[in-house]
N, C-alpha and C positions, 0 to 999 in steps of 0.2 A: 327722531334722527337730527343729525347735527349739519351745517350748512357746509358745502365745501367750495375750496376757492375755485375761481375760473383758471384753467389752466392755458398757459401759452405753449401753443403749437411750434410756432415757428419766430424766427426773429422778428418779421414785421407783421404779425397777425393782429387782428381787431382787441382782442382780450391784452396784448402786449400795450397797443397804443392807449386803449382806455385806461389801463392802469399807469401810465405815465402821465396821462393828463391829470389823474387822480391827484397822484402823488404831486405834480406841479402845482396844482390848486390848492393842495393842503399847504404847501411850504408857504405859498402866497400868502393865503389865510393865517397861517400862523405869524408870519412877519406882520401883516397889517393889524391883527389883533393884540400882538404886543406893542407896537407903535402907538397905537390908541390905548393901552394899559388894560387891556382886556386878557390877563394872565391866564385865568381859569380856563378860558376858551382856547388860548394857545396850548396848554397842557393837554387840553382833553382832545385836541385834533391832533397833536404828538403823539399821544399812547396808540389813538388808532393808527397812524402811520409808521409806527416802531412795529406795534403787534402785527401790521399787514406784512413788513420786512420780516420779522420775525415766521411768521408761519410759509412765507417763501424758502426760508432758510431751512427750515425742518423740511418742507417738502423736497428738499434738494438731497437732505443727507439722512433723511427716515421715510421718504414717500410718503409721509401723512399731510392730506391735504384739507383736513377739516377748518375751521374756524376755531382760533384759540383764544383766550382771555391772556393777559400779558403776565398772570402768574404762571398759568400751566404752561405758558411756551418758552419761560426761564427754565422751568421744572425738565421740561422734555429736552433742551438745549442742553442742559446738567447731565442728562440720564445719556446722551447720545456725545458726549463731550470729548471722547477719543477721536472721533472725527475732525477736531478742529486743532489746530496748532496751540501751543501754550499761551501765546500774548491774548487770542481770543478767548480761552478760557478764563483768562485773569479778570478780562475785560467784562465778561458776563457777572463775575462774583464781586468786581469792585467799582465798575460805574453802571452796568444796566440792572443790577438788582436793587442798588441803592436808589438809584433814579425811579424805581417802581414804587419803593416805599415813601418816599418824598412826593412822587405824584398822587399816590392814596391819601398823604397828609393834605396837600392840596385840595382835592377833589373833596374827601369824606370827612376832614376834621376842621373846616376853615370857619364854624360856629359852635365848635366842642371847646369847654373850656376845661383847662386842666389844673390840678390844684398846684399851685405856686408858679403858672404860669399864665399871667392875665394880661398879655400883649393885647393891645388893640388892633382893629381890624388892618389899619395902614402898614403897622409893624409887622404883621404876618404876611401880607400881601406882597410887600416888597421883596421878601424872600424867593418869591416864586419866579421873577423875572431870570435870576439865575438859572432856575431848573430849566428855563425854555432853552436857553445858549446851550446847556448839559444835553437836552434832549436832541437838539439837531445835531450835536456831536455824536451822539450815539446812533442816531438815524444814519448819518453818514457811513459809522464804523461797521454797521449792519449791512448796509447796502455792500459794502470795498467786501466783505466776508462772502455776500452771496455770488459776485463775480468770482472771487476765488475759488468757491465749491463749485461754480458752474464747470471752469477751465479743468477740474477734477474730473467731469462725467465725459 
């Protein structure tokens, strides 16, 4: 049985307040980790934050409330793409999907050595600071789309 998202019942309920506190703490931790050079920690927290926002968006447009991986959430969004305007559909393809792939490289391929790509740790690691900035923008764009979809309800 998959886990189900806690659902906000009213504008000021306990679930909404708890979620907002978690989001604020996550954003603070992302910035603190980035400032200290802990890019992988920032990216891991960003992935959780983005996945949460995607699950929220999916629950609005498709009434599905289960926890999902980032990849599954993106697939789901693509399958219900007609519910979004063209700019958000383009955003999914051009920004969100590539960020997911770069996040996978950051977290899963950091010490794997590819033929003809013998970059040192510092060279690989330095690339991930840019992904943090992209991830924050992605989070904000998804959050904006949640607001747009709530107005349609």
